[in-house]
C-alpha positions in Angstrom: -8.9 -11.0 -2.9 -5.6 -10.7 -1.1 -5.2 -13.3 1.5 -2.6 -13.8 4.3 -1.6 -17.6 5.5 -0.2 -18.3 8.9 1.7 -21.4 9.9 1.7 -20.9 13.5 3.2 -22.8 15.1 6.1 -24.1 12.7 5.5 -28.3 13.7 8.4 -30.8 14.0 12.0 -27.8 14.5 13.5 -27.5 18.1 11.8 -24.2 19.4 8.6 -21.8 18.8 8.5 -20.0 15.1 6.0 -19.0 12.7 5.5 -18.4 9.1 3.0 -16.0 7.1 2.3 -16.3 3.5 0.9 -13.3 1.9 -1.2 -14.1 -1.4 -2.2 -11.5 -3.8 -5.3 -10.7 -5.6 -4.8 -13.8 -8.1 -4.1 -15.8 -5.3 0.0 -16.4 -6.2 2.5 -15.7 -3.4 3.6 -12.4 -3.6 5.4 -12.1 0.2 6.5 -15.1 2.9 8.7 -14.9 5.7 10.0 -17.0 8.8 9.4 -15.7 11.8 11.4 -16.6 15.2 8.8 -15.6 18.0 11.1 -15.3 21.1 13.8 -13.8 22.6 16.4 -16.0 24.5 18.8 -12.5 26.6 21.3 -15.0 27.4 24.1 -12.1 26.3 22.4 -9.6 28.5 21.4 -11.8 31.7 24.9 -13.3 32.5 26.5 -9.8 32.9 28.3 -9.6 36.1 28.8 -13.3 36.7 31.9 -15.1 37.0 33.4 -16.2 34.1 34.1 -20.0 35.2 30.3 -19.8 35.0 29.8 -19.5 31.7 30.1 -22.7 30.3 27.6 -24.2 32.5 25.3 -21.2 32.0 25.6 -20.7 28.4 24.7 -25.2 27.9 21.6 -24.0 29.6 20.6 -22.3 26.0 19.7 -25.5 24.6 18.6 -28.7 25.6 19.4 -30.6 22.1 23.0 -29.3 22.0 24.0 -28.0 25.3 27.1 -29.6 24.1 27.6 -26.9 21.4 27.4 -24.3 24.1 29.4 -25.9 26.4 32.9 -26.8 24.3 32.6 -22.9 22.8 32.0 -21.1 25.9 34.6 -23.4 27.8 37.3 -22.5 24.6 36.3 -18.4 25.3 37.1 -19.2 29.0 40.4 -21.0 27.7 41.7 -17.8 26.3 40.9 -15.4 28.8 43.0 -18.3 31.1 45.6 -17.8 28.4 46.4 -21.3 28.9 46.6 -24.3 26.1 45.3 -26.7 27.7 46.1 -30.3 27.4 46.3 -32.7 24.2 44.2 -35.3 26.0 41.6 -32.7 27.6 41.1 -31.4 23.5 40.5 -35.2 22.3 38.0 -35.6 25.1 36.0 -32.6 23.7 36.1 -33.5 20.8 34.4 -36.8 21.5 31.7 -35.0 23.4 31.6 -32.7 20.7 31.1 -35.5 17.9 28.7 -37.4 20.5 26.5 -34.3 20.3 26.2 -34.3 16.7 25.6 -38.1 16.3 22.5 -37.4 18.6 21.5 -34.3 17.4 21.6 -35.5 13.7 19.7 -38.6 14.7 16.8 -36.4 16.0 16.4 -34.2 13.5 16.6 -37.0 10.8 14.7 -39.8 11.8 12.4 -37.8 14.2 11.4 -35.0 12.7 11.9 -35.4 9.0 11.7 -38.9 8.1 7.7 -38.7 8.6 7.9 -36.8 5.2 10.9 -38.7 3.9 9.0 -41.9 4.2 5.3 -41.5 4.1 5.4 -38.8 1.8 4.6 -34.4 1.8 1.0 -35.0 1.4 0.3 -37.9 4.4 -2.3 -36.4 6.8 -0.8 -34.6 9.3 -2.2 -37.4 12.0 0.4 -39.8 10.2 3.3 -37.2 9.8 5.4 -38.1 13.3 7.8 -40.5 15.0 4.9 -42.9 15.5 3.8 -42.8 12.0 7.4 -43.7 10.8 7.3 -46.5 13.5 4.2 -48.1 12.0 5.0 -48.0 8.9 8.7 -49.2 8.9 9.7 -50.3 12.4 13.4 -51.0 11.4 13.9 -47.7 10.3 12.1 -45.7 13.7 14.1 -48.6 15.9 17.5 -47.1 14.3 17.0 -43.5 14.4 16.3 -44.3 18.6 19.4 -46.6 18.8 21.5 -44.2 17.3 20.5 -41.2 19.0 20.7 -43.6 22.3 24.1 -44.2 21.4 24.8 -40.5 21.3 23.6 -39.5 24.2 25.1 -42.7 26.0 28.3 -41.6 24.5 28.0 -38.0 26.6 26.9 -39.3 29.4 29.6 -41.5 29.9 32.2 -38.7 29.1 30.0 -36.1 31.3 27.8 -37.6 33.5 24.6 -37.2 32.3 23.1 -36.6 29.1 21.7 -33.1 28.9 23.8 -30.0 30.6 26.8 -31.7 32.1 28.9 -29.5 33.8 32.2 -31.6 32.3 33.9 -29.6 30.0 35.3 -26.2 32.4 37.8 -23.8 31.8 41.1 -25.2 31.4 39.8 -29.0 30.2 37.3 -30.9 31.6 36.8 -31.8 35.1 37.9 -36.0 35.2 40.0 -38.3 33.5 38.1 -41.1 31.2 38.5 -44.5 33.1 39.1 -47.3 31.1 35.3 -49.2 31.2 33.5 -46.1 30.0 36.4 -46.2 26.8 35.5 -49.8 26.2 31.6 -49.0 26.1 31.4 -46.6 23.9 34.0 -48.4 21.5 31.4 -51.2 21.8 28.5 -49.4 20.6 30.8 -48.2 17.5 30.2 -50.6 14.9 26.0 -50.6 15.8 26.4 -47.2 15.0 28.2 -47.6 11.8 25.7 -50.6 10.7 22.8 -47.9 11.5 24.5 -45.1 9.6 25.3 -47.2 6.5 21.9 -49.1 6.4 20.1 -45.8 6.3 21.8 -43.9 3.8 21.2 -47.0 1.7 17.7 -46.1 2.2 17.9 -42.9 1.6 19.5 -42.8 -1.3 16.7 -45.1 -2.7 14.5 -42.6 -1.3 15.7 -39.1 -3.1 14.4 -39.7 -6.7 10.5 -39.5 -5.1 11.5 -35.8 -4.6 13.5 -34.1 -7.3 11.1 -30.8 -7.5 11.6 -30.2 -3.6 15.0 -30.7 -4.3 15.2 -28.0 -7.5 12.9 -25.6 -5.5 14.9 -25.8 -2.1 17.9 -24.9 -4.3 16.9 -21.5 -5.3 18.4 -19.6 -2.3 21.8 -19.1 -3.5 24.4 -17.9 -0.5 27.9 -18.3 0.4 28.9 -21.2 2.6 31.1 -20.6 6.0 32.6 -23.6 8.3 36.0 -24.3 10.3 38.7 -26.1 8.3 41.9 -27.6 9.1 45.6 -28.4 7.7 44.5 -31.5 6.2 41.5 -30.0 4.6 38.9 -32.0 6.4 35.6 -31.9 8.5 36.7 -29.9 11.5 34.7 -29.5 14.6 36.2 -28.2 17.3 38.8 -26.0 16.1 40.6 -23.8 13.2 40.6 -21.0 11.0 37.0 -19.8 8.8 37.1 -21.1 5.4 33.9 -19.1 3.1 33.4 -20.4 -0.4 30.9 -19.3 -2.6 28.1 -21.6 -4.6 30.4 -22.7 -7.6 32.9 -23.6 -4.7 35.4 -20.9 -5.0 37.2 -19.6 -1.8 36.0 -16.3 -1.0 38.2 -15.6 2.1 40.2 -18.7 4.2 42.4 -19.2 7.4 40.3 -16.2 9.1 41.0 -16.0 12.9 37.7 -16.3 14.9 39.4 -14.0 17.6 39.0 -11.2 14.5 35.5 -12.2 13.3 34.0 -8.7 13.6 36.3 -7.9 10.8 34.4 -10.3 9.0 31.1 -10.8 10.4 28.8 -8.4 11.2 24.6 -8.9 11.9 21.8 -6.9 10.6 17.9 -7.1 12.0 15.4 -7.3 10.0 11.8 -6.1 11.3 9.8 -9.7 11.1 11.9 -11.7 13.2 13.8 -11.4 16.7 16.8 -13.5 15.3 19.5 -11.6 14.1 21.3 -12.7 10.3 25.0 -12.4 10.0 26.7 -12.1 6.9 30.4 -12.0 5.3 31.2 -7.9 6.5 33.5 -7.4 2.8 30.3 -8.4 0.6 27.6 -6.6 2.7 24.2 -7.5 3.0 22.5 -9.5 1.6 25.3 -10.0 -0.7 27.2 -11.6 1.5 24.7 -14.3 3.7 26.0 -17.3 4.2 24.9 -21.0 5.1 26.7 -22.9 7.6 25.9 -26.4 9.1 26.6 -30.1 7.6 26.0 -29.0 3.9 28.0 -26.2 4.4 30.9 -28.5 5.9 30.9 -30.7 3.1 31.2 -28.3 0.4 34.0 -26.0 2.0 36.1 -29.6 3.2 37.9 -31.5 0.1 36.9 -35.0 1.7 36.1 -35.8 4.9 38.6 -37.9 6.5 37.2 -41.3 7.1 37.1 -44.1 4.7 33.1 -44.9 5.2 32.1 -41.4 5.5 34.6 -40.4 2.1 33.2 -43.0 0.2 29.4 -41.5 0.9 31.1 -38.3 0.1 32.0 -39.3 -3.4 28.2 -40.3 -4.0 27.2 -37.0 -2.6 29.3 -34.5 -4.7 27.9 -36.4 -8.0 24.5 -34.3 -7.6 23.9 -30.6 -7.1 25.4 -29.7 -3.7 23.5 -26.7 -3.2 20.2 -27.6 -2.9 19.2 -27.2 1.3 17.3 -30.7 0.7 20.5 -32.0 1.0 20.9 -31.2 4.3 19.2 -34.4 5.1 21.9 -36.7 3.0 25.2 -34.3 4.3 23.3 -34.8 8.1 23.9 -38.7 7.3 27.0 -38.7 6.4 28.4 -36.7 9.2 26.8 -39.5 10.9 29.0 -42.0 9.9 32.1 -39.3 10.2 31.3 -38.7 14.1 31.3 -42.4 14.9 34.4 -43.4 12.9 36.1 -40.4 14.3 35.2 -41.1 17.5 36.6 -44.4 17.5 39.8 -43.2 16.2 39.7 -40.8 19.1 38.9 -43.7 21.8 41.9 -45.6 19.9 44.6 -42.5 20.7 47.5 -44.2 23.0 46.7 -40.7 25.5 43.1 -40.6 25.6 43.4 -41.9 29.2 45.7 -40.2 30.5 45.4 -38.2 34.1 46.6 -34.7 32.7 43.5 -33.1 31.8 43.0 -29.4 32.9 45.4 -26.8 33.0 44.4 -24.4 35.8 45.1 -20.8 36.2 43.5 -17.2 37.1 42.6 -15.0 34.4 45.4 -13.5 32.4 43.3 -11.7 29.5 40.5 -9.3 29.6 38.6 -11.0 26.7 38.3 -14.1 24.8 37.0 -16.1 21.9 35.5 -19.3 21.3 34.5 -21.4 18.0 33.0 -24.6 17.0 31.0 -26.6 15.0 27.4 -27.6 16.7 25.4 -29.4 14.8 23.6 -26.6 12.9 26.9 -24.7 12.1 29.1 -22.9 13.3 28.6 -21.3 16.9 30.6 -18.7 18.2 31.3 -16.7 22.0 33.0 -14.0 23.2 33.7 -12.8 26.4 34.8 -9.7 28.2 35.5 -9.5 31.7 36.4 -6.9 34.6 39.7 -7.1 37.0 37.7 -9.3 39.2 36.4 -11.9 36.8 33.2 -11.0 36.4 31.5 -10.7 32.6 31.3 -7.5 31.7 30.5 -8.0 28.1 28.9 -11.3 25.8 28.1 -11.3 22.4 27.6 -15.2 20.7 27.0 -15.8 17.1 24.6 -18.9 17.3 24.7 -21.4 14.6 20.9 -21.4 13.4 21.1 -17.7 13.3 23.7 -18.0 10.4 21.4 -19.6 8.3 18.2 -17.1 9.6 18.5 -15.4 5.4 18.7 -18.7 3.9 15.3 -19.9 5.9 13.6 -16.9 5.5 14.2 -17.1 1.7 14.1 -20.4 1.3 10.7 -20.0 3.2 9.2 -17.4 -0.1 11.0 -20.2 -3.4 9.0 -22.7 -1.7 5.9 -21.2 -1.2 6.0 -19.4 -4.6 6.5 -23.1 -6.1 4.0 -24.8 -4.3 0.9 -22.5 -2.8 -1.8 -21.6 -4.2 -4.8 -19.5 -2.7 -7.7 -21.0 -4.6 -6.7 -24.8 -3.9 -5.2 -24.3 -0.6 -4.2 -28.2 0.7 -2.2 -29.4 4.0 0.5 -30.9 0.8 1.4 -27.1 0.3 2.0 -25.9 3.5 3.6 -29.0 4.7 6.2 -28.6 2.4 6.9 -24.5 2.9 7.5 -26.7 6.7 9.8 -28.7 5.5 11.9 -26.3 3.9 12.3 -25.0 7.5 13.1 -28.7 9.0 15.6 -29.0 6.5 17.7 -26.6 8.3 16.9 -28.0 11.7 17.0 -24.5 13.2 17.7 -24.6 17.4 15.1 -21.7 18.4 14.8 -22.7 22.2 15.5 -25.5 25.1 14.3 -28.6 27.0 13.7 -27.4 30.6 17.4 -29.1 31.7 16.7 -31.8 34.2 17.6 -30.8 37.6 18.4 -31.8 41.2 15.2 -34.1 42.8 14.3 -32.0 45.9 16.9 -33.8 48.4 14.5 -33.4 51.4 11.2 -34.5 50.4 10.1 -38.5 50.3 13.0 -39.5 51.9 12.7 -42.5 54.5 15.2 -44.0 56.9 14.2 -47.8 56.1 16.6 -49.9 53.4 15.9 -51.0 50.2 14.2 -54.4 51.0 15.8 -57.7 49.8 15.4 -58.6 45.7 11.9 -60.9 45.2 12.7 -62.5 42.2 10.5 -65.0 43.0 7.4 -62.8 42.3 6.5 -63.2 37.9 7.2 -59.3 37.5 9.7 -57.1 36.4 8.5 -53.4 37.2 9.7 -50.1 35.7 8.8 -46.8 37.5 9.1 -43.6 35.1 9.1 -40.6 37.5 8.8 -38.3 35.1 8.4 -33.6 35.4 10.4 -30.8 35.4 12.3 -30.7 38.4 13.0 -26.4 37.6 9.0 -26.2 38.3 8.1 -27.1 42.4 5.5 -29.8 42.1 5.8 -30.5 38.4 9.2 -32.6 40.2 6.6 -34.6 42.7 7.3 -37.7 39.9 10.7 -37.5 40.8 10.6 -37.7 44.2 8.6 -40.6 44.6 10.7 -42.3 41.9 13.6 -41.7 44.2 11.5 -42.7 47.8 11.1 -46.3 45.7 14.7 -46.2 44.4 15.7 -46.7 48.0 12.5 -49.4 48.6 13.2 -52.2 45.8 16.0 -54.1 44.6 16.7 -53.1 41.1 16.7 -56.8 40.1 12.8 -55.5 40.8 11.8 -52.2 39.8 13.5 -50.5 37.7 13.6 -46.2 38.2 13.7 -44.1 35.8 13.5 -40.2 35.9 12.9 -37.7 32.9 11.4 -34.0 32.4 9.6 -35.5 30.2 8.9 -38.5 28.0 10.7 -39.1 24.7 10.6 -42.0 22.0 13.9 -43.5 23.7 11.7 -44.7 26.6 10.0 -47.4 24.2 12.8 -50.1 24.6 12.8 -49.9 28.2 9.3 -50.1 28.5 9.6 -53.1 26.1 11.9 -54.9 28.5 9.3 -54.7 31.5 6.4 -56.6 32.6 4.5 -54.0 33.7 5.2 -49.5 33.5 4.3 -47.2 36.2 3.8 -43.6 35.2 4.2 -41.1 37.8 3.6 -37.5 37.0 1.9 -34.3 38.7 -1.6 -33.4 37.8 -3.1 -29.3 37.7 -6.0 -30.3 37.7 -6.7 -32.9 41.0 -6.8 -31.7 44.4 -3.6 -30.9 46.0 -1.6 -34.1 47.2 -4.9 -36.7 45.5 -3.6 -39.5 44.1 -5.4 -41.2 41.2 -4.4 -44.5 39.7 -5.7 -45.6 36.1 -4.9 -47.6 33.8 -3.1 -46.8 30.6 -3.4 -48.4 26.9 -1.7 -48.4 23.8 -2.7 -45.6 21.6 -1.6 -43.0 19.1 -1.6 -39.7 20.7 -1.6 -37.7 17.5 0.8 -35.6 19.3 2.1 -32.8 16.4 6.0 -32.8 18.2 7.9 -36.1 18.4 10.6 -34.8 20.9 8.4 -35.9 23.7 5.6 -38.2 23.9 2.6 -39.4 26.2 2.2 -42.9 28.2 -0.3 -44.2 25.9 2.1 -43.3 22.6 5.0 -45.4 24.2 3.3 -48.4 24.9 1.6 -48.5 21.0 5.4 -47.7 20.3 7.2 -50.4 22.6 4.7 -53.3 20.7 5.8 -51.7 17.0 9.1 -51.0 17.2 10.3 -54.0 19.7 7.4 -56.7 19.2 6.9 -56.4 23.2 4.3 -54.3 25.2 3.8 -54.2 28.7 0.6 -53.9 30.7 0.4 -50.2 32.6 -0.6 -47.7 35.3 -0.2 -44.1 35.6 0.1 -42.7 39.0 -1.4 -38.4 38.8 -0.4 -36.4 41.8 -2.8 -33.8 42.4 -0.4 -30.6 42.0 -1.1 -27.0 43.7 2.2 -25.0 41.8 4.2 -25.6 38.6 6.1 -22.1 39.1 9.5 -22.0 38.6 11.5 -23.8 41.9 13.5 -26.2 43.0 11.3 -27.5 46.0 7.6 -28.7 46.2 5.1 -26.2 48.0 4.7 -27.0 51.4 1.1 -28.2 50.7 2.4 -30.8 48.6 5.5 -31.5 50.7 3.8 -32.4 54.1 1.6 -35.0 51.7 4.6 -37.0 50.0 4.9 -39.3 53.0 1.5 -40.6 52.2 1.7 -40.4 48.5 4.9 -42.7 48.4 3.1 -45.3 50.6 -0.2 -44.8 48.1 2.9 -45.7 45.0 4.5 -48.4 47.6 1.6 -50.4 47.7 0.3 -50.1 44.0 4.2 -51.4 43.2 4.1 -54.1 45.9 0.4 -55.4 44.6 2.4 -55.8 41.1 5.1 -57.9 42.3 2.5 -60.0 44.1 -0.2 -60.2 41.6 -1.1 -63.6 40.9 0.3 -65.3 38.1 2.3 -62.0 37.6 1.9 -59.5 35.0 1.6 -60.0 31.1 3.2 -58.2 28.1 1.6 -58.8 24.5 
C-alpha cells in the first residue's frame, strides 16, 4: 500500500522546513521533496523606505549571517551613490565578511553536522546534538565553541556587536579600526588556525566511514557558480561571476552582477516558497547550479593562502562533485578565512581614518554581490528621486541551492528508505543531505536595545567585595523585541549598576547558547533570569538548577541545565546555579514592558538583588564541582 512519510521539522538547520517522501505499493521511494514552509517578504516591505536604511534592515533577514546581507546591501547602496569607497573600508568590510564566514561555518560543522559525523547517522536522536558530541569528544566540542567564538569576537570588535552590527554603511564603514582591536584580533588567529588544522586532520580519518553516503550525495549533477578574481583565488567580497560544469569546464566567465538578469533567471515550484535560480542560457532545469563552499573551491585555481592551499590539494584527490564534501570545503574555508584575516590586519593602511565616502544618490539603481557562507548573494535596489526604494530583488545564497537540495532528498531517500523496515537512521540520512548544504531559512530574533526606562535606579554601584568567596555570573535572557520577554535584560542591567564587575559579571542574550558554557565554567555561582508565561504577572520564583541533558533537538539554543552539564564536560568545572523566573503578561512584539509588569520592576529587582547578595555573603561561599 502507498505511504507518505513526513519529516517535520527538518532538524539541525537554520529555519523551518519539512521533507515529504512518497512510497509506492512495494514500499519503494516514488518521489520526495524538500519544502520551505515560510515566507519572508523583505522585498516588499522595504518599498518606500530610504535607501540608506537598507543595510541595517536587510541584515535582519538572518541572525546567523546578518553580515552577509549587510555587506551585499551596502555594496548596492554604494552603486546608488556612484562612489568608490576608501580602500581601507573595503579591507575592513572584507575582514568582517570573512569573520562571518568563520563563525557560520563553525556553527554548521560542529553544532549541526558533527553529531552525525562523530556519533554516526544511526545514533539515537537523543544523543545527536552538540551535547552528545561534548560527552563523546570534549576536545572536538570545545574547539567548535571556541572557533565560532573567535569569528563572533572579530565581528564584535569591528562592528560593536556580534549580531546585526550597524557598522557597514553606504559609502564604507562608520568608524575606523583601533590599534587595540586589531591587536586583539591578531592574537586569536594562531589559536583558530590550530583548531582548524586539528579538525581537518580528524575529519580526514572519519571520511572513510561514509563512502556510501559520499557516493549517494554525488548523484545530483549541477553546474557550480561563484565569484572570482584576477588571481583565480577564493573571493568573498567582490569580483566577476564564473560558472563551470561538473567536469570543471568553464561555461561562462567574467559575468558582471550589474547584468545578472541576462544570465540568471528564477523558477518557482509548487512544493516550496523558495525560488530556484538557474543559468538562463541553458534553461531550467539544465541550468541549475550549486553555490557555497564546495562550488567556490571547484571554480578557483587555488585558495590563495598557504595552509588552505595545502588542504585544497588533498581535497582535490577525491570526487569533488559530492555534496557530502561541503563539510570538507567548509573547514578549508575556515582555514583560509583565518589566514586571510591575519593578512588584511597586517596591511599598513588598515588603521587609516579614511573609511567612508559621503554622497547623495547619483544613480536610480544599484546591484551588490558578495559571497555569503552559503553561497553567492545578490541585492538589487531601485530608488525614486527622493531616494526611496521602489523595487528590491534579492537572490539569496540558500535559494541558489534549492534544486540541488530537493533532488538530493530524492536520491538519498531512494537509496536508504524502505517502507517495510523504516527506522530513524534512514530518515536521519535524508535530513543530513540538507545539513550538508547548511541552508539558512530564517533568522534568530535580533538582540534589541534593553528597556531604557525600566528597572533603572539612582544609587551607584556598590564597592567591590572580593573578600567574599563567590564570583557570580548573572545571565539575563529573552527577546528584547517581545515586550515582557525582555524582563531578564531589564533586571540584569539593573544589577549591573549595583555591583562591581570584580564580584558580579553580567551577560544579556536573546537566548542561551552553547557558547555560554565557557563563562559559566569560570563562575562559582550562576543566576539565570528569564520571563515565565505560567506564573502570575510579576511573581518571582527562585529555584536551583541542576546539570542535566535537556535532550533538545536543536543546538542553536540551550537550557540552563544543559549549559551546566556542558561546562563540566567541556571545561571540567560546573558551578552551582539558580534560576529567577518572573511572571510575564505579554510576549507580543514591542520594545517596552507591559504596564502591569513595568510597575513591579523595582520590587522584582529588589528580589534579584537579595539573591545575589545572599550568595556573596553565604558562609564559605559556593562551590563549583
